[in-house]
A tleap script that builds the chain and sets N, CA, C and O, in Angstrom:
source leaprc.protein.ff14SB
mol = sequence {
  NMET GLU HIE GLN GLU SER LYS TYR HIE ARG
  ALA ALA THR ARG VAL ALA THR ILE LYS LYS
  PHE TYR GLY LYS LEU GLY SER PHE LEU LEU
  PHE GLY ILE ILE PHE LEU GLY LEU ASN TYR
  TYR THR ASN GLY LEU ARG HIE PRO TRP PHE
  LEU TRP ILE VAL GLY PHE TRP GLY LEU GLY
  ILE ALA ILE GLU ALA PHE LYS ILE PHE GLY
  THR GLU ILE LEU PHE GLY LYS ASN TRP GLU
  GLU ARG LYS ILE LYS GLU GLU MET ASN LYS
  GLU GLU ASN ASN ARG SER THR TRP CLEU
}
set mol.1.N position { 102.444 -232.833 -158.076 }
set mol.1.CA position { 102.369 -232.624 -157.024 }
set mol.1.C position { 101.993 -233.928 -156.289 }
set mol.1.O position { 102.356 -234.114 -155.127 }
set mol.2.N position { 101.012 -235.133 -157.211 }
set mol.2.CA position { 100.750 -236.182 -156.974 }
set mol.2.C position { 101.834 -236.994 -156.451 }
set mol.2.O position { 101.697 -237.679 -155.437 }
set mol.3.N position { 102.706 -236.942 -156.996 }
set mol.3.CA position { 104.099 -237.606 -157.346 }
set mol.3.C position { 104.575 -237.831 -155.335 }
set mol.3.O position { 104.773 -238.669 -154.455 }
set mol.4.N position { 104.516 -236.133 -155.674 }
set mol.4.CA position { 105.502 -235.912 -154.120 }
set mol.4.C position { 104.391 -236.446 -152.818 }
set mol.4.O position { 104.916 -236.898 -151.801 }
set mol.5.N position { 103.000 -236.381 -152.892 }
set mol.5.CA position { 102.700 -236.816 -152.052 }
set mol.5.C position { 102.268 -238.253 -151.530 }
set mol.5.O position { 101.639 -238.622 -150.538 }
set mol.6.N position { 102.907 -238.968 -152.687 }
set mol.6.CA position { 103.091 -240.391 -152.757 }
set mol.6.C position { 104.580 -240.720 -152.044 }
set mol.6.O position { 104.882 -241.539 -151.176 }
set mol.7.N position { 105.149 -240.019 -152.568 }
set mol.7.CA position { 106.668 -240.305 -152.057 }
set mol.7.C position { 106.493 -239.947 -149.977 }
set mol.7.O position { 106.752 -240.573 -148.949 }
set mol.8.N position { 105.971 -238.730 -150.302 }
set mol.8.CA position { 105.405 -238.481 -148.431 }
set mol.8.C position { 104.860 -239.248 -147.305 }
set mol.8.O position { 104.975 -239.426 -146.092 }
set mol.9.N position { 104.280 -239.566 -148.229 }
set mol.9.CA position { 102.570 -241.101 -147.970 }
set mol.9.C position { 104.048 -242.837 -147.788 }
set mol.9.O position { 104.028 -243.702 -146.912 }
set mol.10.N position { 104.977 -242.716 -148.872 }
set mol.10.CA position { 105.621 -244.199 -148.418 }
set mol.10.C position { 106.679 -243.565 -147.727 }
set mol.10.O position { 107.311 -244.483 -147.206 }
set mol.11.N position { 107.193 -242.519 -147.452 }
set mol.11.CA position { 108.062 -241.982 -146.349 }
set mol.11.C position { 107.821 -242.309 -144.927 }
set mol.11.O position { 108.377 -243.048 -144.115 }
set mol.12.N position { 106.560 -241.319 -144.894 }
set mol.12.CA position { 105.610 -241.487 -143.186 }
set mol.12.C position { 105.283 -243.174 -143.043 }
set mol.12.O position { 105.499 -243.764 -141.984 }
set mol.13.N position { 104.743 -243.845 -144.230 }
set mol.13.CA position { 104.950 -245.216 -143.482 }
set mol.13.C position { 105.880 -245.689 -142.834 }
set mol.13.O position { 105.827 -246.000 -141.644 }
set mol.14.N position { 107.290 -245.836 -143.928 }
set mol.14.CA position { 108.618 -246.474 -143.422 }
set mol.14.C position { 109.006 -245.787 -142.100 }
set mol.14.O position { 109.677 -246.454 -141.313 }
set mol.15.N position { 108.669 -244.562 -141.776 }
set mol.15.CA position { 109.123 -243.849 -140.390 }
set mol.15.C position { 108.506 -244.755 -139.617 }
set mol.15.O position { 109.160 -245.524 -138.913 }
set mol.16.N position { 107.002 -244.770 -139.663 }
set mol.16.CA position { 106.112 -245.383 -138.830 }
set mol.16.C position { 106.117 -247.068 -137.955 }
set mol.16.O position { 105.820 -247.494 -136.839 }
set mol.17.N position { 106.663 -247.635 -139.292 }
set mol.17.CA position { 107.163 -249.155 -139.762 }
set mol.17.C position { 108.377 -249.486 -138.803 }
set mol.17.O position { 108.745 -250.522 -138.250 }
set mol.18.N position { 108.976 -247.846 -138.837 }
set mol.18.CA position { 110.776 -247.958 -137.868 }
set mol.18.C position { 110.113 -247.959 -136.669 }
set mol.18.O position { 110.056 -248.943 -135.932 }
set mol.19.N position { 109.562 -246.794 -136.425 }
set mol.19.CA position { 109.194 -246.887 -134.974 }
set mol.19.C position { 108.413 -247.265 -133.976 }
set mol.19.O position { 108.185 -246.907 -132.820 }
set mol.20.N position { 107.927 -248.387 -134.998 }
set mol.20.CA position { 106.969 -249.696 -134.374 }
set mol.20.C position { 108.249 -250.390 -133.464 }
set mol.20.O position { 108.525 -250.468 -132.267 }
set mol.21.N position { 108.869 -250.849 -134.765 }
set mol.21.CA position { 109.678 -251.989 -134.395 }
set mol.21.C position { 111.058 -251.581 -133.379 }
set mol.21.O position { 111.817 -252.456 -132.961 }
set mol.22.N position { 111.248 -250.002 -133.043 }
set mol.22.CA position { 112.043 -249.949 -132.110 }
set mol.22.C position { 110.843 -250.204 -130.816 }
set mol.22.O position { 111.090 -251.116 -130.028 }
set mol.23.N position { 109.700 -249.480 -130.640 }
set mol.23.CA position { 109.106 -250.175 -129.811 }
set mol.23.C position { 109.081 -251.573 -129.272 }
set mol.23.O position { 108.865 -251.876 -128.099 }
set mol.24.N position { 109.381 -252.564 -130.478 }
set mol.24.CA position { 109.103 -254.014 -130.117 }
set mol.24.C position { 110.403 -253.777 -129.531 }
set mol.24.O position { 110.409 -253.737 -128.301 }
set mol.25.N position { 111.603 -253.595 -130.177 }
set mol.25.CA position { 113.454 -253.830 -129.677 }
set mol.25.C position { 113.000 -253.545 -127.859 }
set mol.25.O position { 113.193 -254.377 -126.972 }
set mol.26.N position { 112.363 -252.136 -127.661 }
set mol.26.CA position { 112.960 -252.301 -126.810 }
set mol.26.C position { 112.018 -252.847 -125.167 }
set mol.26.O position { 112.462 -252.770 -124.022 }
set mol.27.N position { 110.601 -253.392 -125.627 }
set mol.27.CA position { 109.360 -254.085 -125.245 }
set mol.27.C position { 110.753 -255.332 -124.850 }
set mol.27.O position { 110.831 -255.802 -123.714 }
set mol.28.N position { 111.496 -255.626 -125.672 }
set mol.28.CA position { 111.953 -257.320 -126.315 }
set mol.28.C position { 113.273 -256.708 -124.989 }
set mol.28.O position { 113.665 -257.553 -124.185 }
set mol.29.N position { 113.632 -255.789 -124.928 }
set mol.29.CA position { 115.005 -255.072 -124.305 }
set mol.29.C position { 114.074 -255.646 -122.533 }
set mol.29.O position { 114.287 -256.677 -121.894 }
set mol.30.N position { 113.150 -254.589 -122.237 }
set mol.30.CA position { 112.461 -254.646 -120.929 }
set mol.30.C position { 112.208 -256.045 -120.558 }
set mol.30.O position { 112.962 -256.735 -119.873 }
set mol.31.N position { 111.117 -256.397 -121.051 }
set mol.31.CA position { 111.139 -257.592 -120.890 }
set mol.31.C position { 111.723 -259.130 -120.412 }
set mol.31.O position { 111.355 -260.102 -119.752 }
set mol.32.N position { 112.773 -258.706 -121.131 }
set mol.32.CA position { 114.164 -259.838 -121.234 }
set mol.32.C position { 114.519 -259.353 -120.067 }
set mol.32.O position { 114.091 -260.208 -119.292 }
set mol.33.N position { 114.964 -258.633 -119.513 }
set mol.33.CA position { 115.437 -258.262 -118.057 }
set mol.33.C position { 114.573 -258.630 -117.046 }
set mol.33.O position { 114.926 -258.565 -115.868 }
set mol.34.N position { 113.448 -259.021 -117.389 }
set mol.34.CA position { 112.008 -258.670 -116.249 }
set mol.34.C position { 112.342 -260.189 -116.015 }
set mol.34.O position { 112.401 -260.680 -114.888 }
set mol.35.N position { 112.523 -260.785 -117.008 }
set mol.35.CA position { 112.077 -262.550 -117.069 }
set mol.35.C position { 113.392 -262.886 -116.981 }
set mol.35.O position { 113.444 -264.108 -117.120 }
set mol.36.N position { 114.704 -262.344 -116.789 }
set mol.36.CA position { 116.428 -262.638 -116.100 }
set mol.36.C position { 115.644 -262.755 -114.781 }
set mol.36.O position { 115.379 -263.879 -114.354 }
set mol.37.N position { 115.327 -261.849 -114.233 }
set mol.37.CA position { 115.322 -261.502 -113.029 }
set mol.37.C position { 114.062 -262.085 -112.355 }
set mol.37.O position { 114.140 -262.290 -111.144 }
set mol.38.N position { 112.993 -262.355 -112.949 }
set mol.38.CA position { 112.387 -263.296 -112.341 }
set mol.38.C position { 112.529 -264.803 -112.104 }
set mol.38.O position { 112.009 -265.434 -111.183 }
set mol.39.N position { 113.726 -265.534 -113.588 }
set mol.39.CA position { 114.283 -266.533 -113.109 }
set mol.39.C position { 114.918 -266.848 -112.064 }
set mol.39.O position { 114.909 -267.757 -111.235 }
set mol.40.N position { 115.791 -265.379 -112.385 }
set mol.40.CA position { 117.054 -265.551 -110.966 }
set mol.40.C position { 116.259 -265.465 -109.196 }
set mol.40.O position { 116.384 -265.989 -108.089 }
set mol.41.N position { 115.723 -264.799 -109.651 }
set mol.41.CA position { 114.515 -264.855 -108.125 }
set mol.41.C position { 113.948 -266.034 -107.459 }
set mol.41.O position { 113.739 -266.256 -106.266 }
set mol.42.N position { 113.672 -267.004 -108.921 }
set mol.42.CA position { 112.543 -268.504 -108.435 }
set mol.42.C position { 113.619 -269.592 -108.230 }
set mol.42.O position { 113.466 -270.645 -107.612 }
set mol.43.N position { 114.763 -269.148 -108.871 }
set mol.43.CA position { 115.762 -270.357 -108.810 }
set mol.43.C position { 117.031 -270.376 -109.226 }
set mol.43.O position { 117.664 -271.196 -109.891 }
set mol.44.N position { 117.391 -269.056 -108.595 }
set mol.44.CA position { 118.996 -268.657 -108.991 }
set mol.44.C position { 119.513 -269.012 -110.340 }
set mol.44.O position { 120.733 -268.924 -110.478 }
set mol.45.N position { 118.818 -269.389 -111.338 }
set mol.45.CA position { 119.049 -269.559 -112.752 }
set mol.45.C position { 119.745 -271.196 -112.598 }
set mol.45.O position { 120.314 -271.918 -113.417 }
set mol.46.N position { 119.492 -271.325 -111.544 }
set mol.46.CA position { 119.990 -273.264 -112.464 }
set mol.46.C position { 119.265 -273.564 -113.432 }
set mol.46.O position { 119.797 -274.490 -114.045 }
set mol.47.N position { 118.331 -273.259 -113.880 }
set mol.47.CA position { 117.308 -273.794 -115.165 }
set mol.47.C position { 117.045 -272.115 -115.514 }
set mol.47.O position { 116.390 -271.260 -114.920 }
set mol.48.N position { 117.371 -272.099 -116.003 }
set mol.48.CA position { 117.530 -270.694 -117.216 }
set mol.48.C position { 116.238 -270.928 -118.503 }
set mol.48.O position { 116.296 -270.696 -119.711 }
set mol.49.N position { 115.220 -271.425 -117.736 }
set mol.49.CA position { 114.006 -270.950 -119.053 }
set mol.49.C position { 113.944 -270.213 -119.558 }
set mol.49.O position { 113.702 -270.556 -120.715 }
set mol.50.N position { 114.031 -268.953 -119.438 }
set mol.50.CA position { 114.303 -267.416 -119.639 }
set mol.50.C position { 114.940 -266.973 -120.865 }
set mol.50.O position { 114.887 -265.915 -121.494 }
set mol.51.N position { 115.691 -268.305 -121.071 }
set mol.51.CA position { 116.575 -267.954 -122.364 }
set mol.51.C position { 115.892 -268.487 -123.634 }
set mol.51.O position { 116.323 -268.229 -124.758 }
set mol.52.N position { 114.624 -269.371 -123.366 }
set mol.52.CA position { 113.830 -270.130 -124.475 }
set mol.52.C position { 113.053 -269.177 -124.387 }
set mol.52.O position { 112.183 -269.349 -125.241 }
set mol.53.N position { 112.859 -268.168 -123.773 }
set mol.53.CA position { 111.569 -266.827 -124.252 }
set mol.53.C position { 112.252 -266.127 -124.812 }
set mol.53.O position { 111.993 -265.914 -125.996 }
set mol.54.N position { 113.726 -265.302 -124.017 }
set mol.54.CA position { 114.366 -264.698 -124.643 }
set mol.54.C position { 115.064 -264.941 -126.415 }
set mol.54.O position { 115.311 -264.178 -127.349 }
set mol.55.N position { 115.147 -266.027 -126.244 }
set mol.55.CA position { 115.929 -266.914 -127.703 }
set mol.55.C position { 114.567 -266.962 -128.870 }
set mol.55.O position { 114.922 -266.717 -130.023 }
set mol.56.N position { 113.564 -267.155 -128.740 }
set mol.56.CA position { 112.703 -267.245 -129.234 }
set mol.56.C position { 112.083 -265.881 -130.088 }
set mol.56.O position { 111.914 -265.643 -131.284 }
set mol.57.N position { 111.837 -265.116 -128.809 }
set mol.57.CA position { 111.547 -263.453 -129.105 }
set mol.57.C position { 112.597 -262.608 -130.052 }
set mol.57.O position { 112.247 -261.798 -130.910 }
set mol.58.N position { 114.199 -263.023 -129.664 }
set mol.58.CA position { 114.981 -262.381 -130.283 }
set mol.58.C position { 115.018 -262.527 -132.111 }
set mol.58.O position { 115.159 -261.735 -133.043 }
set mol.59.N position { 114.770 -264.268 -131.942 }
set mol.59.CA position { 114.419 -264.438 -133.613 }
set mol.59.C position { 113.525 -263.461 -134.677 }
set mol.59.O position { 113.653 -262.872 -135.750 }
set mol.60.N position { 112.459 -263.730 -133.534 }
set mol.60.CA position { 111.457 -262.765 -134.166 }
set mol.60.C position { 111.285 -261.568 -134.790 }
set mol.60.O position { 110.563 -261.105 -135.673 }
set mol.61.N position { 112.505 -261.058 -133.788 }
set mol.61.CA position { 112.806 -259.561 -133.581 }
set mol.61.C position { 114.255 -259.151 -135.101 }
set mol.61.O position { 114.533 -258.218 -135.855 }
set mol.62.N position { 114.744 -260.518 -134.799 }
set mol.62.CA position { 115.834 -260.206 -135.496 }
set mol.62.C position { 115.265 -260.261 -137.086 }
set mol.62.O position { 115.687 -259.521 -137.975 }
set mol.63.N position { 114.200 -261.307 -137.265 }
set mol.63.CA position { 113.504 -261.995 -138.762 }
set mol.63.C position { 112.628 -260.211 -138.789 }
set mol.63.O position { 113.064 -259.791 -139.861 }
set mol.64.N position { 111.967 -259.385 -138.379 }
set mol.64.CA position { 111.610 -258.230 -138.506 }
set mol.64.C position { 112.528 -257.468 -138.630 }
set mol.64.O position { 112.481 -256.776 -139.646 }
set mol.65.N position { 113.606 -257.284 -137.783 }
set mol.65.CA position { 114.840 -256.349 -138.521 }
set mol.65.C position { 115.230 -256.313 -140.122 }
set mol.65.O position { 115.417 -255.424 -140.953 }
set mol.66.N position { 115.257 -257.916 -140.110 }
set mol.66.CA position { 116.027 -257.849 -141.608 }
set mol.66.C position { 115.049 -257.993 -142.982 }
set mol.66.O position { 115.373 -258.269 -144.138 }
set mol.67.N position { 113.548 -257.658 -142.320 }
set mol.67.CA position { 112.409 -257.181 -143.241 }
set mol.67.C position { 112.217 -256.352 -143.203 }
set mol.67.O position { 111.654 -256.046 -144.254 }
set mol.68.N position { 112.335 -255.304 -142.375 }
set mol.68.CA position { 112.835 -253.510 -142.469 }
set mol.68.C position { 113.889 -253.294 -143.042 }
set mol.68.O position { 113.835 -252.759 -144.150 }
set mol.69.N position { 114.816 -253.546 -142.624 }
set mol.69.CA position { 115.906 -252.837 -142.764 }
set mol.69.C position { 117.048 -254.168 -144.061 }
set mol.69.O position { 118.185 -253.808 -144.368 }
set mol.70.N position { 116.626 -255.205 -144.475 }
set mol.70.CA position { 116.707 -255.666 -145.494 }
set mol.70.C position { 118.741 -255.891 -145.185 }
set mol.70.O position { 119.309 -255.977 -144.096 }
set mol.71.N position { 119.260 -255.919 -146.352 }
set mol.71.CA position { 120.611 -256.150 -145.875 }
set mol.71.C position { 121.470 -255.064 -145.793 }
set mol.71.O position { 122.654 -255.318 -146.013 }
set mol.72.N position { 121.061 -253.478 -145.430 }
set mol.72.CA position { 121.129 -252.676 -145.485 }
set mol.72.C position { 121.724 -252.541 -143.827 }
set mol.72.O position { 122.719 -251.844 -143.627 }
set mol.73.N position { 121.091 -253.202 -142.763 }
set mol.73.CA position { 121.918 -253.868 -141.556 }
set mol.73.C position { 123.312 -254.042 -141.713 }
set mol.73.O position { 124.069 -253.456 -140.939 }
set mol.74.N position { 123.856 -254.941 -142.822 }
set mol.74.CA position { 125.006 -255.390 -142.454 }
set mol.74.C position { 125.813 -254.886 -143.744 }
set mol.74.O position { 127.043 -254.928 -143.728 }
set mol.75.N position { 125.207 -254.473 -144.713 }
set mol.75.CA position { 126.071 -254.204 -145.647 }
set mol.75.C position { 126.074 -252.556 -146.212 }
set mol.75.O position { 126.900 -251.934 -146.881 }
set mol.76.N position { 124.807 -252.185 -145.639 }
set mol.76.CA position { 124.169 -250.558 -146.092 }
set mol.76.C position { 124.766 -250.767 -148.311 }
set mol.76.O position { 125.414 -251.341 -149.186 }
set mol.77.N position { 123.745 -249.650 -147.875 }
set mol.77.CA position { 123.766 -249.277 -150.116 }
set mol.77.C position { 125.457 -248.722 -149.990 }
set mol.77.O position { 126.188 -248.067 -149.248 }
set mol.78.N position { 125.477 -249.556 -151.382 }
set mol.78.CA position { 127.046 -249.615 -151.801 }
set mol.78.C position { 127.995 -249.488 -151.364 }
set mol.78.O position { 128.792 -248.550 -151.362 }
set mol.79.N position { 127.998 -250.711 -150.827 }
set mol.79.CA position { 129.230 -251.096 -149.264 }
set mol.79.C position { 130.223 -251.857 -150.197 }
set mol.79.O position { 131.406 -251.687 -149.903 }
set mol.80.N position { 129.920 -252.811 -151.462 }
set mol.80.CA position { 130.691 -253.277 -152.376 }
set mol.80.C position { 131.941 -252.338 -153.139 }
set mol.80.O position { 133.120 -252.542 -153.431 }
set mol.81.N position { 130.959 -251.179 -153.284 }
set mol.81.CA position { 131.995 -250.039 -154.069 }
set mol.81.C position { 133.340 -249.228 -153.212 }
set mol.81.O position { 134.406 -248.774 -153.629 }
set mol.82.N position { 132.718 -249.293 -151.816 }
set mol.82.CA position { 133.352 -248.431 -150.511 }
set mol.82.C position { 134.105 -248.974 -150.348 }
set mol.82.O position { 135.086 -248.350 -149.944 }
set mol.83.N position { 134.280 -250.570 -150.520 }
set mol.83.CA position { 135.265 -251.757 -150.114 }
set mol.83.C position { 136.345 -251.542 -150.592 }
set mol.83.O position { 137.481 -251.354 -150.156 }
set mol.84.N position { 135.526 -251.625 -152.238 }
set mol.84.CA position { 136.766 -251.366 -153.104 }
set mol.84.C position { 137.960 -250.629 -153.468 }
set mol.84.O position { 139.108 -250.851 -153.853 }
set mol.85.N position { 136.912 -249.286 -153.072 }
set mol.85.CA position { 137.862 -247.976 -152.735 }
set mol.85.C position { 138.779 -247.724 -151.820 }
set mol.85.O position { 139.673 -246.882 -151.744 }
set mol.86.N position { 138.344 -248.768 -150.987 }
set mol.86.CA position { 139.450 -248.423 -149.427 }
set mol.86.C position { 140.328 -249.327 -149.618 }
set mol.86.O position { 141.482 -249.213 -149.205 }
set mol.87.N position { 139.755 -250.664 -150.475 }
set mol.87.CA position { 141.021 -251.492 -150.539 }
set mol.87.C position { 141.561 -250.732 -151.315 }
set mol.87.O position { 142.640 -250.408 -150.818 }
set mol.88.N position { 141.326 -249.994 -152.808 }
set mol.88.CA position { 142.405 -249.160 -153.672 }
set mol.88.C position { 143.209 -248.615 -152.620 }
set mol.88.O position { 144.403 -248.876 -152.465 }
set mol.89.N position { 142.603 -247.938 -151.981 }
set mol.89.CA position { 143.678 -246.589 -151.112 }
set mol.89.C position { 144.381 -247.078 -149.764 }
set mol.89.O position { 144.860 -246.422 -148.838 }
set mol.90.N position { 144.276 -248.501 -149.977 }
set mol.90.CA position { 145.234 -249.032 -148.868 }
set mol.90.C position { 146.742 -249.675 -149.556 }
set mol.90.O position { 147.928 -249.539 -149.253 }
set mol.91.N position { 145.933 -250.511 -150.742 }
set mol.91.CA position { 147.275 -250.397 -152.179 }
set mol.91.C position { 147.871 -249.481 -152.186 }
set mol.91.O position { 149.080 -249.440 -151.957 }
set mol.92.N position { 147.073 -248.423 -152.482 }
set mol.92.CA position { 148.405 -246.887 -152.640 }
set mol.92.C position { 148.804 -246.434 -152.089 }
set mol.92.O position { 149.748 -245.707 -152.399 }
set mol.93.N position { 148.095 -246.628 -150.235 }
set mol.93.CA position { 149.082 -245.894 -149.627 }
set mol.93.C position { 150.282 -247.138 -149.245 }
set mol.93.O position { 151.428 -246.802 -148.949 }
set mol.94.N position { 149.897 -248.471 -149.290 }
set mol.94.CA position { 151.280 -249.500 -149.116 }
set mol.94.C position { 152.144 -249.215 -150.046 }
set mol.94.O position { 153.311 -248.846 -149.911 }
set mol.95.N position { 151.430 -249.431 -151.172 }
set mol.95.CA position { 152.816 -248.443 -152.683 }
set mol.95.C position { 153.921 -247.423 -152.010 }
set mol.95.O position { 155.149 -247.471 -152.087 }
set mol.96.N position { 152.973 -246.374 -151.243 }
set mol.96.CA position { 153.697 -244.997 -151.227 }
set mol.96.C position { 154.694 -244.807 -150.065 }
set mol.96.O position { 155.567 -243.939 -150.054 }
set mol.97.N position { 154.463 -245.757 -149.042 }
set mol.97.CA position { 155.635 -246.021 -147.952 }
set mol.97.C position { 156.768 -247.015 -148.410 }
set mol.97.O position { 157.689 -247.262 -147.632 }
set mol.98.N position { 156.711 -247.625 -149.735 }
set mol.98.CA position { 157.669 -248.153 -150.144 }
set mol.98.C position { 158.634 -247.584 -151.011 }
set mol.98.O position { 159.767 -247.942 -151.332 }
set mol.99.N position { 158.032 -246.757 -151.272 }
set mol.99.CA position { 158.938 -245.952 -152.409 }
set mol.99.C position { 159.567 -244.974 -151.971 }
set mol.99.O position { 160.271 -244.305 -152.727 }
savepdb mol mol.pdb
quit
């Protein structure tokens, strides 16, 4: 019973962390658009200062995403095994079309 509770607690914590990340991502997008509009309104984007804000903030968001999701963002679990099977299937399909 205690093991089940600890699994639930870890899962609930992870979901809360992901929810918080998505909130930060939404804020990043909203404020990025606001800064873009403000920059356009003040000088017509002749001096795109908003790119500095969005760039560094985006870097922070990317680092946080990597900490939360790790390499799952790019490759996911069992990526290498899936790709090997996919390549084997491609080779088998190519071989069968020539026979």
